[in-house]
Structures are given as C-alpha cells and as structure tokens.
All heavy atoms as an XYZ file, in Angstrom:
898
protein
N    -125.548    -55.653    125.063
C    -124.408    -55.818    125.939
C    -123.265    -56.423    125.140
O    -123.456    -57.356    124.391
C    -124.804    -56.704    127.107
C    -123.753    -56.760    128.149
S    -124.481    -57.499    129.614
C    -123.549    -56.653    130.797
N    -122.076    -55.896    125.354
C    -120.900    -56.320    124.623
C    -120.288    -57.553    125.287
O    -120.079    -57.581    126.488
C    -119.894    -55.172    124.589
C    -118.837    -55.367    123.554
O    -119.091    -56.008    122.530
O    -117.727    -54.855    123.781
N    -120.009    -58.585    124.519
C    -119.483    -59.829    125.072
C    -117.958    -59.905    125.033
O    -117.391    -60.935    125.343
C    -120.080    -61.023    124.325
O    -119.671    -60.971    122.979
N    -117.297    -58.801    124.683
C    -115.832    -58.798    124.637
C    -115.259    -58.831    126.049
O    -115.834    -58.294    126.985
C    -115.325    -57.546    123.918
C    -115.654    -57.537    122.454
C    -115.092    -56.298    121.811
C    -115.465    -56.246    120.340
N    -114.929    -55.042    119.719
N    -114.115    -59.496    126.168
C    -113.460    -59.556    127.473
C    -112.847    -58.206    127.814
O    -112.391    -57.472    126.934
C    -112.357    -60.611    127.460
C    -112.875    -62.018    127.390
C    -111.712    -62.990    127.504
C    -112.234    -64.405    127.483
N    -111.140    -65.376    127.621
N    -112.841    -57.924    129.101
C    -112.215    -56.679    129.554
C    -110.705    -56.850    129.538
O    -110.180    -57.911    129.845
C    -112.650    -56.360    130.982
C    -114.079    -55.934    131.095
C    -114.382    -55.548    132.519
C    -115.818    -55.128    132.654
N    -116.147    -54.737    134.018
N    -110.025    -55.786    129.177
C    -108.574    -55.801    129.195
C    -108.098    -55.520    130.616
O    -108.605    -54.638    131.292
C    -108.009    -54.742    128.253
C    -108.245    -55.050    126.801
C    -107.599    -54.010    125.933
C    -107.833    -54.308    124.462
N    -107.213    -53.294    123.609
N    -107.142    -56.310    131.056
C    -106.579    -56.101    132.386
C    -105.343    -55.238    132.285
O    -104.658    -55.228    131.252
C    -106.236    -57.437    133.045
C    -107.453    -58.253    133.341
N    -108.303    -57.961    134.369
C    -107.982    -59.342    132.721
C    -109.296    -58.839    134.396
N    -109.127    -59.689    133.382
N    -105.065    -54.554    133.363
C    -103.877    -53.703    133.377
C    -102.611    -54.541    133.331
O    -102.553    -55.625    133.874
C    -103.851    -52.872    134.647
C    -104.886    -51.815    134.678
C    -104.689    -50.992    135.898
N    -105.718    -49.974    135.979
C    -105.781    -49.077    136.916
N    -104.889    -49.060    137.871
N    -106.741    -48.188    136.931
N    -101.640    -54.000    132.696
C    -100.325    -54.628    132.645
C     -99.640    -54.399    133.995
O     -99.435    -53.260    134.397
C     -99.515    -53.994    131.511
C     -98.161    -54.622    131.343
O     -97.736    -55.438    132.152
N     -97.470    -54.218    130.290
N     -99.255    -55.450    134.730
C     -98.640    -55.273    136.046
C     -97.358    -54.444    136.016
O     -97.093    -53.693    136.935
C     -98.332    -56.698    136.513
C     -99.018    -57.606    135.586
C     -99.399    -56.845    134.374
N     -96.572    -54.549    134.952
C     -95.349    -53.758    134.853
C     -95.682    -52.274    134.755
O     -95.010    -51.437    135.329
C     -94.537    -54.185    133.636
C     -93.942    -55.556    133.764
C     -93.179    -55.941    132.517
C     -92.680    -57.372    132.627
N     -92.041    -57.818    131.397
N     -96.726    -51.971    134.051
C     -97.129    -50.582    133.884
C     -97.620    -49.988    135.197
O     -97.300    -48.856    135.543
C     -98.228    -50.506    132.830
C     -98.483    -49.134    132.333
C     -99.380    -49.189    131.140
N     -99.578    -47.854    130.647
C    -100.512    -47.516    129.807
N    -101.319    -48.435    129.327
N    -100.640    -46.293    129.406
N     -98.363    -50.758    135.961
C     -98.840    -50.292    137.257
C     -97.666    -50.047    138.184
O     -97.600    -49.059    138.882
C     -99.829    -51.308    137.879
C    -100.183    -50.920    139.293
C    -101.082    -51.398    137.026
N     -96.679    -50.943    138.168
C     -95.512    -50.798    139.022
C     -94.742    -49.531    138.685
O     -94.297    -48.811    139.567
C     -94.606    -52.017    138.900
C     -93.503    -52.024    139.910
C     -92.856    -53.376    139.988
C     -91.883    -53.364    141.144
N     -91.668    -54.650    141.710
N     -94.608    -49.234    137.399
C     -93.943    -47.998    136.998
C     -94.676    -46.792    137.552
O     -94.073    -45.863    138.032
C     -93.875    -47.901    135.467
C     -92.502    -48.160    134.947
C     -92.417    -47.912    133.465
N     -92.637    -49.193    132.803
C     -93.401    -49.392    131.756
N     -94.034    -48.396    131.205
N     -93.548    -50.582    131.241
N     -95.981    -46.819    137.524
C     -96.773    -45.710    138.049
C     -96.573    -45.550    139.537
O     -96.480    -44.445    140.050
N     -96.477    -46.653    140.244
C     -96.255    -46.579    141.686
C     -94.874    -46.029    141.994
O     -94.694    -45.293    142.951
C     -96.419    -47.967    142.313
C     -97.856    -48.441    142.323
C     -97.967    -49.892    142.783
O     -96.978    -50.600    142.885
N     -99.186    -50.308    143.030
N     -93.875    -46.383    141.190
C     -92.530    -45.858    141.387
C     -92.498    -44.352    141.256
O     -91.857    -43.664    142.053
N     -93.205    -43.831    140.274
C     -93.279    -42.384    140.101
C     -93.946    -41.745    141.312
O     -93.474    -40.728    141.821
C     -94.083    -42.068    138.833
C     -94.345    -40.614    138.702
C     -93.512    -39.684    138.162
C     -95.504    -39.912    139.148
N     -94.080    -38.441    138.240
C     -95.312    -38.552    138.842
C     -96.681    -40.299    139.771
C     -96.250    -37.580    139.148
C     -97.617    -39.328    140.075
C     -97.401    -37.988    139.766
N     -95.006    -42.356    141.792
C     -95.729    -41.805    142.936
C     -94.860    -41.814    144.184
O     -94.789    -40.831    144.922
C     -97.010    -42.601    143.174
C     -97.901    -42.125    144.317
C     -98.372    -40.700    144.076
C     -99.083    -43.057    144.480
N     -94.156    -42.923    144.424
C     -93.279    -42.992    145.593
C     -92.152    -41.970    145.501
O     -91.790    -41.347    146.506
C     -92.705    -44.403    145.732
C     -93.703    -45.476    146.136
C     -93.045    -46.846    146.110
C     -94.282    -45.197    147.500
N     -91.592    -41.785    144.319
C     -90.555    -40.762    144.151
C     -91.102    -39.372    144.447
O     -90.417    -38.552    145.054
C     -89.987    -40.794    142.734
C     -88.890    -41.801    142.595
O     -88.274    -42.193    143.579
N     -88.639    -42.231    141.377
N     -92.323    -39.114    144.010
C     -92.940    -37.817    144.254
C     -93.149    -37.597    145.759
O     -92.869    -36.519    146.276
C     -94.276    -37.737    143.507
C     -94.806    -36.338    143.406
O     -94.200    -35.402    143.901
N     -95.948    -36.190    142.771
N     -93.622    -38.606    146.450
C     -93.836    -38.489    147.896
C     -92.507    -38.284    148.615
O     -92.391    -37.432    149.494
C     -94.564    -39.743    148.435
C     -96.000    -39.765    147.914
C     -94.548    -39.774    149.954
C     -96.732    -41.070    148.152
N     -91.495    -39.054    148.224
C     -90.166    -38.904    148.819
C     -89.654    -37.485    148.640
O     -89.183    -36.862    149.589
C     -89.166    -39.848    148.149
C     -89.074    -41.199    148.706
C     -87.916    -41.913    147.991
C     -87.838    -43.352    148.346
N     -86.706    -44.011    147.686
N     -89.736    -37.004    147.413
C     -89.217    -35.667    147.118
C     -89.932    -34.613    147.945
O     -89.292    -33.726    148.530
C     -89.366    -35.360    145.630
N     -91.244    -34.693    148.028
C     -91.994    -33.694    148.792
C     -91.664    -33.748    150.282
O     -91.521    -32.719    150.937
C     -93.490    -33.871    148.574
C     -93.923    -33.419    147.202
C     -95.379    -33.747    146.949
N     -95.753    -33.427    145.608
C     -96.579    -32.421    145.293
N     -97.112    -31.692    146.224
N     -96.877    -32.192    144.036
N     -91.532    -34.962    150.824
C     -91.180    -35.092    152.242
C     -89.789    -34.528    152.513
O     -89.572    -33.832    153.506
C     -91.210    -36.564    152.667
C     -92.518    -37.039    153.201
C     -92.362    -38.476    153.674
C     -93.334    -38.819    154.746
N     -93.224    -40.208    155.197
N     -88.845    -34.841    151.633
C     -87.477    -34.373    151.834
C     -87.372    -32.857    151.688
O     -86.666    -32.200    152.456
C     -86.527    -35.076    150.869
C     -86.305    -36.567    151.152
C     -85.537    -37.215    150.011
C     -85.588    -36.780    152.463
N     -88.072    -32.294    150.717
C     -88.055    -30.838    150.531
C     -88.670    -30.147    151.752
O     -88.144    -29.151    152.245
C     -88.797    -30.447    149.230
C     -89.067    -28.964    149.174
C     -87.980    -30.885    148.027
N     -89.760    -30.698    152.269
C     -90.394    -30.117    153.459
C     -89.482    -30.246    154.677
O     -89.387    -29.325    155.485
C     -91.746    -30.784    153.723
C     -92.534    -30.105    154.824
C     -92.925    -28.779    154.711
C     -92.873    -30.793    155.980
C     -93.631    -28.152    155.710
C     -93.581    -30.174    156.994
C     -93.959    -28.859    156.854
O     -94.654    -28.242    157.859
N     -88.791    -31.369    154.790
C     -87.826    -31.551    155.873
C     -86.755    -30.463    155.813
O     -86.413    -29.857    156.828
C     -87.194    -32.941    155.773
C     -86.049    -33.159    156.725
C     -86.284    -33.413    158.063
C     -84.742    -33.126    156.275
C     -85.240    -33.623    158.939
C     -83.687    -33.334    157.140
C     -83.936    -33.585    158.473
N     -86.216    -30.225    154.624
C     -85.210    -29.172    154.457
C     -85.753    -27.809    154.824
O     -85.078    -27.005    155.477
N     -86.988    -27.536    154.428
C     -87.630    -26.261    154.763
C     -87.732    -26.095    156.282
O     -87.406    -25.039    156.824
C     -89.027    -26.204    154.133
C     -89.869    -25.087    154.639
N     -89.685    -23.780    154.260
C     -90.912    -25.078    155.515
C     -90.568    -23.009    154.887
N     -91.315    -23.787    155.649
N     -88.178    -27.146    156.962
C     -88.316    -27.065    158.416
C     -86.970    -26.866    159.094
O     -86.853    -26.097    160.054
C     -88.969    -28.341    158.963
C     -90.450    -28.517    158.674
C     -90.926    -29.853    159.240
C     -91.269    -27.384    159.276
N     -85.951    -27.551    158.616
C     -84.628    -27.440    159.239
C     -83.970    -26.086    158.979
O     -83.186    -25.620    159.791
C     -83.707    -28.568    158.753
C     -84.073    -29.906    159.321
C     -83.897    -29.897    160.831
C     -84.075    -31.249    161.440
N     -83.769    -31.272    162.858
N     -84.283    -25.450    157.859
C     -83.733    -24.118    157.583
C     -84.465    -23.037    158.348
O     -83.903    -22.002    158.670
C     -83.801    -23.814    156.085
C     -82.714    -24.437    155.278
C     -82.699    -23.924    153.857
N     -83.948    -24.162    153.161
C     -84.273    -25.298    152.545
N     -83.435    -26.302    152.551
N     -85.417    -25.418    151.934
N     -85.720    -23.272    158.650
C     -86.556    -22.285    159.320
C     -86.176    -22.209    160.790
O     -85.855    -23.207    161.403
C     -88.029    -22.692    159.159
C     -88.968    -21.557    159.304
N     -89.636    -21.317    160.467
C     -89.363    -20.594    158.440
C     -90.407    -20.260    160.324
N     -90.255    -19.805    159.095
N     -86.227    -21.016    161.370
C     -85.801    -20.832    162.761
C     -86.952    -20.859    163.765
O     -86.770    -20.473    164.908
C     -85.042    -19.509    162.907
C     -83.700    -19.549    162.196
O     -83.141    -20.656    162.100
O     -83.232    -18.492    161.750
N     -88.105    -21.330    163.364
C     -89.261    -21.328    164.258
C     -89.125    -22.422    165.313
O     -88.958    -23.601    165.006
C     -90.549    -21.550    163.459
O     -91.627    -21.728    164.342
N     -89.209    -22.043    166.565
C     -89.086    -22.995    167.663
C     -90.249    -23.988    167.669
O     -90.053    -25.174    167.937
C     -89.034    -22.242    168.994
C     -88.866    -23.089    170.247
C     -87.559    -23.878    170.175
C     -88.903    -22.225    171.481
N     -91.457    -23.524    167.338
C     -92.623    -24.405    167.340
C     -92.455    -25.560    166.348
O     -92.790    -26.700    166.649
C     -93.912    -23.633    166.997
C     -94.306    -22.593    168.018
C     -93.650    -21.246    167.771
O     -93.089    -21.035    166.675
O     -93.681    -20.414    168.693
N     -91.939    -25.270    165.171
C     -91.753    -26.310    164.160
C     -90.719    -27.340    164.604
O     -90.879    -28.530    164.378
C     -91.356    -25.686    162.830
C     -92.497    -24.932    162.178
C     -92.074    -24.197    160.930
O     -90.861    -24.085    160.669
O     -92.962    -23.720    160.213
N     -89.668    -26.890    165.267
C     -88.649    -27.825    165.750
C     -89.200    -28.700    166.867
O     -88.889    -29.886    166.941
C     -87.404    -27.076    166.233
C     -86.592    -26.520    165.118
N     -85.715    -27.297    164.393
C     -86.537    -25.288    164.578
C     -85.137    -26.549    163.464
N     -85.632    -25.326    163.549
N     -90.018    -28.129    167.725
C     -90.629    -28.907    168.805
C     -91.543    -29.976    168.228
O     -91.513    -31.134    168.646
C     -91.403    -27.980    169.775
C     -90.409    -27.130    170.564
C     -92.281    -28.796    170.710
C     -91.058    -26.039    171.394
N     -92.350    -29.604    167.248
C     -93.271    -30.556    166.632
C     -92.500    -31.669    165.919
O     -92.837    -32.843    166.023
C     -94.223    -29.842    165.650
C     -95.194    -28.957    166.432
C     -94.978    -30.838    164.783
C     -96.001    -28.020    165.569
N     -91.453    -31.304    165.207
C     -90.681    -32.282    164.439
C     -89.955    -33.275    165.337
O     -89.885    -34.459    165.033
C     -89.667    -31.557    163.542
C     -88.821    -32.421    162.639
C     -89.706    -33.147    161.634
C     -87.789    -31.584    161.918
N     -89.431    -32.810    166.449
C     -88.583    -33.659    167.283
C     -89.243    -34.073    168.595
O     -88.586    -34.611    169.477
C     -87.272    -32.930    167.548
C     -86.518    -32.688    166.243
C     -85.384    -31.702    166.382
O     -85.092    -31.277    167.516
O     -84.792    -31.359    165.358
N     -90.541    -33.859    168.741
C     -91.230    -34.137    170.002
C     -91.469    -35.628    170.205
O     -91.617    -36.392    169.267
C     -92.559    -33.400    170.033
N     -91.527    -36.001    171.450
C     -91.897    -37.356    171.864
C     -93.091    -37.213    172.808
O     -93.083    -36.389    173.715
C     -90.763    -38.039    172.632
C     -89.486    -38.170    171.856
C     -89.478    -39.461    171.133
N     -88.224    -39.566    170.388
C     -87.968    -40.531    169.593
N     -88.842    -41.480    169.394
N     -86.844    -40.583    168.945
N     -94.093    -38.024    172.597
C     -95.273    -37.970    173.448
C     -95.095    -38.881    174.652
O     -94.494    -39.954    174.546
C     -96.515    -38.392    172.666
C     -96.886    -37.493    171.487
C     -98.063    -38.099    170.741
C     -97.240    -36.104    171.980
N     -95.639    -38.449    175.769
C     -95.581    -39.270    176.968
C     -96.710    -40.284    176.941
O     -97.707    -40.107    176.248
C     -95.707    -38.388    178.202
C     -94.528    -37.454    178.400
C     -94.673    -36.632    179.664
O     -95.533    -36.955    180.508
O     -93.922    -35.659    179.799
N     -96.558    -41.342    177.727
C     -97.606    -42.334    177.817
C     -97.262    -43.593    177.058
O     -96.177    -43.735    176.494
N     -98.211    -44.510    177.055
C     -97.996    -45.788    176.400
C     -98.474    -45.729    174.958
O     -99.409    -45.023    174.636
C     -98.756    -46.889    177.130
C     -98.246    -47.148    178.529
C     -99.003    -48.291    179.154
C     -98.472    -48.604    180.544
N     -99.154    -49.743    181.145
N     -97.846    -46.517    174.122
C     -98.284    -46.595    172.741
C     -99.290    -47.733    172.607
O     -99.407    -48.577    173.481
C     -97.101    -46.813    171.800
C     -96.403    -48.144    171.972
C     -95.395    -48.361    170.852
N     -94.828    -49.678    170.917
C     -95.391    -50.770    170.402
N     -96.558    -50.695    169.807
N     -94.810    -51.946    170.497
N     -99.973    -47.762    171.491
C    -100.929    -48.833    171.227
C    -100.223    -50.158    171.008
O     -99.050    -50.199    170.674
C    -101.733    -48.528    169.970
C    -102.645    -47.380    170.076
C    -103.394    -47.330    168.782
N    -104.204    -46.142    168.685
C    -104.971    -45.868    167.657
N    -105.011    -46.694    166.639
N    -105.685    -44.775    167.627
N    -100.990    -51.217    171.118
C    -100.453    -52.536    170.805
C    -100.263    -52.644    169.291
O    -100.877    -51.933    168.525
C    -101.430    -53.627    171.246
C    -101.524    -53.788    172.729
C    -102.457    -54.937    173.047
C    -102.575    -55.145    174.538
N    -103.447    -56.274    174.856
N     -99.432    -53.596    168.901
C     -99.242    -53.821    167.473
C     -97.895    -53.350    166.993
O     -96.979    -53.095    167.766
N     -97.809    -53.225    165.691
C     -96.545    -52.832    165.074
C     -96.199    -51.399    165.476
O     -97.066    -50.529    165.483
C     -96.675    -52.929    163.561
C     -95.375    -52.691    162.843
C     -95.458    -53.097    161.420
N     -96.093    -52.042    160.637
C     -96.357    -52.146    159.350
N     -96.079    -53.254    158.717
N     -96.898    -51.163    158.712
N     -94.926    -51.136    165.776
C     -94.530    -49.770    166.136
C     -94.799    -48.796    164.992
O     -94.665    -49.138    163.820
C     -93.028    -49.882    166.384
C     -92.779    -51.310    166.644
C     -93.826    -52.073    165.887
N     -95.174    -47.609    165.348
C     -95.469    -46.568    164.367
C     -94.196    -46.169    163.621
O     -93.144    -45.998    164.228
C     -96.045    -45.327    165.073
O     -97.163    -45.726    165.846
C     -96.455    -44.262    164.084
N     -94.309    -46.020    162.322
C     -93.187    -45.568    161.502
C     -93.032    -44.071    161.719
O     -93.968    -43.307    161.521
C     -93.488    -45.877    160.034
C     -92.461    -45.389    159.076
C     -91.379    -46.400    158.919
N     -90.445    -45.914    157.926
C     -89.338    -46.514    157.658
N     -89.036    -47.625    158.257
N     -88.526    -46.031    156.758
N     -91.882    -43.655    162.152
C     -91.644    -42.236    162.414
C     -91.185    -41.523    161.137
O     -90.518    -42.085    160.296
C     -90.593    -42.068    163.496
C     -91.028    -42.661    164.815
C     -90.196    -42.108    165.937
N     -90.532    -42.741    167.187
C     -91.549    -42.374    167.950
N     -92.335    -41.402    167.589
N     -91.792    -42.996    169.084
N     -91.533    -40.267    161.059
C     -91.195    -39.433    159.921
C     -89.679    -39.354    159.758
O     -89.151    -39.427    158.646
C     -91.796    -38.057    160.172
C     -91.901    -37.186    158.993
C     -92.741    -37.351    157.940
C     -91.165    -35.997    158.739
N     -92.562    -36.326    157.043
C     -91.612    -35.483    157.520
C     -90.181    -35.315    159.436
C     -91.096    -34.317    156.981
C     -89.671    -34.156    158.888
C     -90.131    -33.677    157.677
N     -88.974    -39.234    160.878
C     -87.516    -39.115    160.805
C     -86.857    -40.409    160.346
O     -85.752    -40.376    159.805
C     -86.938    -38.697    162.166
O     -87.422    -39.582    163.177
C     -87.330    -37.272    162.513
N     -87.522    -41.550    160.548
C     -86.968    -42.819    160.065
C     -86.931    -42.845    158.536
O     -85.988    -43.368    157.950
C     -87.782    -43.996    160.588
C     -87.613    -44.230    162.070
C     -88.562    -45.277    162.624
O     -89.360    -45.848    161.846
O     -88.515    -45.520    163.837
N     -87.963    -42.274    157.907
C     -87.966    -42.171    156.445
C     -86.804    -41.299    155.972
O     -86.093    -41.650    155.030
C     -89.279    -41.566    155.939
C     -90.437    -42.534    156.008
O     -90.190    -43.753    156.060
O     -91.592    -42.057    156.008
N     -86.619    -40.166    156.628
C     -85.555    -39.239    156.248
C     -84.200    -39.936    156.368
O     -83.365    -39.876    155.467
C     -85.588    -37.973    157.142
C     -86.954    -37.277    157.090
C     -84.457    -37.025    156.782
C     -87.409    -36.836    155.732
N     -84.006    -40.633    157.483
C     -82.741    -41.338    157.722
C     -82.494    -42.405    156.660
O     -81.383    -42.538    156.141
C     -82.798    -41.977    159.107
C     -81.524    -42.601    159.570
C     -81.702    -43.103    160.993
C     -80.452    -43.738    161.526
N     -80.638    -44.211    162.901
N     -83.523    -43.154    156.309
C     -83.392    -44.224    155.316
C     -83.116    -43.667    153.921
O     -82.261    -44.175    153.201
C     -84.682    -45.045    155.300
C     -84.663    -46.194    154.326
C     -85.992    -46.928    154.326
O     -86.523    -47.215    155.411
O     -86.494    -47.205    153.218
N     -83.819    -42.630    153.538
C     -83.688    -42.096    152.184
C     -82.396    -41.326    151.966
O     -81.794    -41.401    150.904
C     -84.877    -41.210    151.843
C     -86.173    -41.935    151.792
C     -86.366    -43.269    151.561
C     -87.468    -41.386    151.991
N     -87.706    -43.566    151.609
C     -88.411    -42.433    151.863
C     -87.934    -40.120    152.275
C     -89.778    -42.241    151.994
C     -89.302    -39.930    152.409
C     -90.202    -40.986    152.263
N     -81.978    -40.538    152.968
C     -80.772    -39.733    152.805
C     -79.506    -40.495    153.181
O     -78.403    -40.052    152.879
C     -80.861    -38.454    153.649
C     -81.939    -37.453    153.260
C     -81.903    -36.262    154.193
C     -81.770    -37.001    151.823
N     -79.647    -41.609    153.879
C     -78.517    -42.409    154.338
C     -77.643    -41.647    155.336
O     -76.447    -41.900    155.449
C     -77.663    -42.890    153.148
C     -78.418    -43.712    152.130
C     -78.910    -45.036    152.695
O     -78.191    -45.693    153.415
N     -80.131    -45.395    152.382
N     -78.235    -40.686    156.037
C     -77.561    -39.950    157.110
C     -78.590    -39.683    158.201
O     -79.789    -39.832    157.982
C     -76.953    -38.614    156.617
C     -78.012    -37.739    155.951
C     -75.788    -38.837    155.688
C     -77.521    -36.363    155.549
N     -78.126    -39.275    159.364
C     -79.058    -39.001    160.454
C     -79.836    -37.716    160.163
O     -79.360    -36.849    159.417
C     -78.297    -38.861    161.770
O     -77.582    -37.645    161.795
N     -81.018    -37.565    160.758
C     -81.784    -36.329    160.560
C     -81.027    -35.084    161.028
O     -81.175    -34.010    160.452
C     -83.040    -36.552    161.393
C     -83.212    -38.032    161.425
C     -81.810    -38.577    161.472
N     -80.174    -35.232    162.043
C     -79.376    -34.094    162.508
C     -78.396    -33.652    161.433
O     -78.284    -32.460    161.125
C     -78.612    -34.476    163.795
O     -79.544    -34.978    164.748
C     -77.884    -33.288    164.371
N     -77.697    -34.616    160.839
C     -76.772    -34.298    159.746
C     -77.536    -33.753    158.544
O     -77.067    -32.846    157.858
C     -75.976    -35.529    159.334
C     -75.002    -36.014    160.370
C     -74.352    -37.319    159.969
O     -74.000    -37.478    158.782
O     -74.204    -38.181    160.849
N     -78.719    -34.306    158.282
C     -79.563    -33.809    157.199
C     -79.962    -32.367    157.429
O     -80.033    -31.573    156.493
N     -80.213    -32.024    158.685
C     -80.539    -30.635    159.029
C     -79.387    -29.694    158.762
O     -79.573    -28.571    158.280
N     -78.173    -30.168    159.056
C     -76.989    -29.344    158.769
C     -76.813    -29.162    157.258
O     -76.474    -28.079    156.798
C     -75.737    -29.986    159.359
C     -75.637    -29.783    160.839
C     -74.270    -30.191    161.368
N     -74.480    -30.702    162.713
C     -74.256    -31.951    163.093
N     -73.769    -32.823    162.244
N     -74.495    -32.341    164.320
N     -77.043    -30.242    156.514
C     -76.937    -30.141    155.052
C     -78.022    -29.243    154.478
O     -77.815    -28.591    153.465
C     -77.021    -31.525    154.408
C     -75.732    -32.272    154.420
C     -75.759    -33.497    153.528
O     -76.759    -33.731    152.817
O     -74.762    -34.224    153.537
N     -79.197    -29.230    155.110
C     -80.310    -28.421    154.616
C     -79.978    -26.935    154.670
O     -80.532    -26.137    153.903
C     -81.576    -28.707    155.412
N     -79.063    -26.548    155.560
C     -78.646    -25.146    155.630
C     -77.931    -24.728    154.350
O     -77.958    -23.566    153.973
C     -77.741    -24.915    156.850
C     -78.383    -25.238    158.183
C     -79.627    -24.426    158.471
O     -79.722    -23.257    158.086
N     -80.598    -25.035    159.130
N     -77.294    -25.686    153.697
C     -76.619    -25.439    152.408
C     -77.551    -25.977    151.325
O     -77.558    -27.168    151.035
C     -75.280    -26.166    152.362
C     -74.383    -25.857    153.521
C     -73.227    -26.825    153.556
C     -72.592    -26.790    154.931
N     -71.812    -27.982    155.177
N     -78.346    -25.111    150.742
C     -79.410    -25.527    149.821
C     -78.933    -26.386    148.663
O     -79.554    -27.388    148.332
C     -80.136    -24.312    149.265
C     -81.057    -23.676    150.251
C     -81.739    -22.489    149.592
N     -82.489    -21.750    150.572
C     -83.813    -21.739    150.622
N     -84.506    -22.412    149.748
N     -84.442    -21.047    151.540
N     -77.849    -26.005    148.017
C     -77.382    -26.749    146.839
C     -76.958    -28.168    147.210
O     -77.250    -29.114    146.485
C     -76.241    -26.002    146.138
C     -76.699    -24.761    145.401
C     -77.782    -25.046    144.379
O     -77.652    -26.033    143.621
O     -78.765    -24.293    144.338
N     -76.282    -28.313    148.324
C     -75.852    -29.642    148.779
C     -77.077    -30.499    149.072
O     -77.152    -31.669    148.679
C     -74.958    -29.515    150.039
C     -74.643    -30.878    150.626
C     -73.696    -28.752    149.717
N     -78.063    -29.895    149.748
C     -79.270    -30.641    150.110
C     -80.095    -31.001    148.872
O     -80.624    -32.108    148.779
C     -80.117    -29.838    151.101
C     -81.208    -30.650    151.730
C     -80.923    -31.640    152.643
C     -82.531    -30.437    151.384
C     -81.918    -32.405    153.215
C     -83.540    -31.193    151.951
C     -83.234    -32.179    152.869
N     -80.183    -30.094    147.914
C     -80.924    -30.393    146.677
C     -80.297    -31.571    145.934
O     -80.997    -32.434    145.408
C     -80.951    -29.170    145.759
C     -81.934    -28.134    146.193
C     -81.947    -26.968    145.236
N     -82.798    -25.918    145.755
C     -82.610    -24.636    145.538
N     -81.605    -24.234    144.779
N     -83.428    -23.744    146.054
N     -78.982    -31.597    145.894
C     -78.284    -32.715    145.245
C     -78.596    -34.012    145.972
O     -78.857    -35.042    145.357
C     -76.781    -32.450    145.225
C     -76.018    -33.411    144.365
C     -74.525    -33.095    144.231
N     -74.170    -31.689    144.363
C     -73.450    -31.192    145.384
N     -73.014    -31.971    146.348
N     -73.150    -29.912    145.433
N     -78.598    -33.961    147.298
C     -78.887    -35.151    148.100
C     -80.315    -35.637    147.845
O     -80.563    -36.831    147.724
C     -78.682    -34.811    149.575
C     -78.990    -35.903    150.546
C     -77.944    -36.953    150.578
N     -76.798    -36.509    151.324
C     -75.910    -37.341    151.845
N     -76.065    -38.638    151.708
N     -74.871    -36.892    152.482
N     -81.270    -34.713    147.734
C     -82.667    -35.073    147.460
C     -82.785    -35.690    146.075
O     -83.468    -36.696    145.895
C     -83.601    -33.846    147.605
C     -84.993    -34.144    147.086
C     -83.661    -33.399    149.056
N     -82.115    -35.106    145.086
C     -82.151    -35.667    143.732
C     -81.610    -37.092    143.712
O     -82.163    -37.962    143.045
C     -81.347    -34.788    142.765
C     -82.224    -33.787    142.046
C     -81.460    -33.044    140.969
N     -81.284    -31.676    141.458
C     -80.114    -31.086    141.660
N     -78.990    -31.695    141.394
N     -80.068    -29.867    142.114
N     -80.534    -37.332    144.433
C     -79.966    -38.681    144.498
C     -80.929    -39.655    145.165
O     -81.083    -40.789    144.722
C     -78.650    -38.661    145.275
C     -77.512    -37.974    144.554
C     -76.308    -37.758    145.451
O     -76.312    -38.243    146.614
O     -75.354    -37.105    145.012
N     -81.586    -39.202    146.228
C     -82.499    -40.079    146.977
C     -83.765    -40.393    146.199
O     -84.383    -41.435    146.410
C     -82.863    -39.430    148.306
N     -84.168    -39.513    145.289
C     -85.416    -39.706    144.573
C     -85.213    -40.131    143.129
O     -86.168    -40.094    142.344
C     -86.283    -38.431    144.605
O     -85.542    -37.360    144.040
C     -86.690    -38.093    146.017
N     -84.013    -40.555    142.782
C     -83.815    -41.019    141.416
C     -84.672    -42.262    141.182
O     -84.920    -43.042    142.095
C     -82.338    -41.311    141.161
O     -81.948    -42.440    141.893
N     -85.120    -42.482    139.966
C     -86.014    -43.588    139.667
C     -85.363    -44.931    139.909
O     -86.031    -45.879    140.292
C     -86.522    -43.516    138.210
O     -85.391    -43.387    137.349
C     -87.456    -42.382    138.022
N     -84.059    -45.046    139.727
C     -83.374    -46.315    139.961
C     -83.479    -46.714    141.424
O     -83.689    -47.855    141.755
C     -81.912    -46.213    139.552
C     -81.723    -46.080    138.064
C     -80.269    -45.889    137.715
O     -79.434    -45.560    138.561
N     -79.945    -46.068    136.452
N     -83.325    -45.750    142.330
C     -83.390    -46.046    143.759
C     -84.751    -46.579    144.134
O     -84.875    -47.551    144.849
C     -83.122    -44.766    144.588
O     -82.134    -43.989    143.978
C     -82.717    -45.136    145.987
N     -85.808    -45.952    143.630
C     -87.168    -46.321    144.009
C     -87.582    -47.641    143.403
O     -88.256    -48.430    144.035
C     -88.132    -45.230    143.591
S     -89.783    -45.516    144.201
N     -87.195    -47.911    142.176
C     -87.628    -49.129    141.494
C     -86.992    -50.372    142.108
O     -87.516    -51.452    142.000
C     -87.288    -49.062    139.999
C     -88.108    -48.038    139.249
S     -89.879    -48.279    139.412
C     -90.084    -49.700    138.354
N     -85.854    -50.198    142.788
C     -85.192    -51.363    143.375
C     -85.865    -51.812    144.665
O     -85.575    -52.876    145.170
C     -83.722    -51.044    143.629
O     -83.608    -50.019    144.590
N     -86.740    -50.998    145.224
C     -87.391    -51.340    146.481
C     -88.418    -52.403    146.319
O     -89.040    -52.636    145.398
C     -88.044    -50.106    147.097
C     -87.006    -49.103    147.552
C     -87.664    -47.850    148.082
O     -88.886    -47.677    147.969
O     -86.939    -47.036    148.625
C-alpha cells in the first residue's frame, strides 16, 4: 500500500469547469427556446406557456424555465420570441448571454 498523500483538486480549476458547464447549459436552453419560438406548432407554444391549475407544493417556489430566459437575455420571453424570428440577432444575443465573463461573475 502506498503511503503518499492524495492530491486534492484545485478549487479554482473546479470552478472553471463549472463555468464551462453552466455556459453550455445556458446556450442549449437559449437555442432550444429560439427553436420553439420560431416553430409554428400550437402544442409547443401551449406547453411552453401553460399554467397548471391547483395548488403548488409547500416550500420554495419552483424556478420557471422562462425566468431563466428572462434573466439571461435581459428581456422578456415575449421580446425574446420576437428576436428569435430574426436568427442572426438572436444568435448574437445568445453569444452575449453565454460569454465566459458573464458566467464567471455569478
């Protein structure tokens, strides 16, 4: 059995890895949002904008998908949907929202 101490991960390195992962998740969510808003399927719009009837569970309120979109794009989901119709404008907006500087400051 080896008596050498195990090396621990560098916390800065782990944080960098998490930043990349969060940027990847942001980008994928935003791209999918744009896809849904460009698509003319009524079912997808109902699912995206639906509200369920009844009471919610106790505890912290559920984080809504549209709240992420609003926070990352700095505009309402409705305005984001209008921008999504113009692909180049929306792609630029997604690139700005997923830049590494934005994510690392969180």
